[in-house]
N, C-alpha and C positions, 0 to 999 in steps of 0.2 A: 198629097195635094188634092187628089180627086175626092177624098173623104171630106176635106174642109169645104171644097166647092159644093159638094152634095149637101152638106149640112147648112151652109150659110146661104147659098143661092137658091137651090131648089126648095128646101124646106122652109127656112125662115122667111124668105121673100114671098112665099105663098101662104103665109099665115098658119103654118103647121105649128101646133103648140110645142113648147120646149120639152115637155114630158115625152111626146112622141119622138122628137129628134133624139132625145137621150136613149130611149128604148131602141130605136133603129140603129144607133151607133154602138149599142152594147155597153154604154157607160153604166157603172155600178150605182151611180146616183145622179140626180139632176144637178147637183152642185158642180160636178165635174163638167157637165155640158155647159153650164152657165159660165164657168171659169174660162173655158175655151172659146165660147161663142157669144159671150156677153157683149162684146164690142159690136158685134153684128146687130144684136138686139137694140143697143143704144143708138146705133146709126139709124135704124129703122124708126125708132121713136122720134128722133130729130127730124127725119124726113116727113113723118106724118104731122108733126107740129107745124112745120113750115107750110105744108100743103093746106092744113086747116086755116092758117093765118092768111094765105093767099085767097082762099075761098071766101073768107069773111071780110075782105077788104074791097 
């Protein structure tokens, strides 16, 4: 659980590139990291889109 929290909260929400997250977690490929944490990235994308929409209205 701590590993997932570290990867999703600390790294992704602070704009750490997925390649760095993959390396820090010791995954053998970025695809593994994307498989496990892709939903976190998608959530962040959605949040940023909504933020931009609010700023432009």
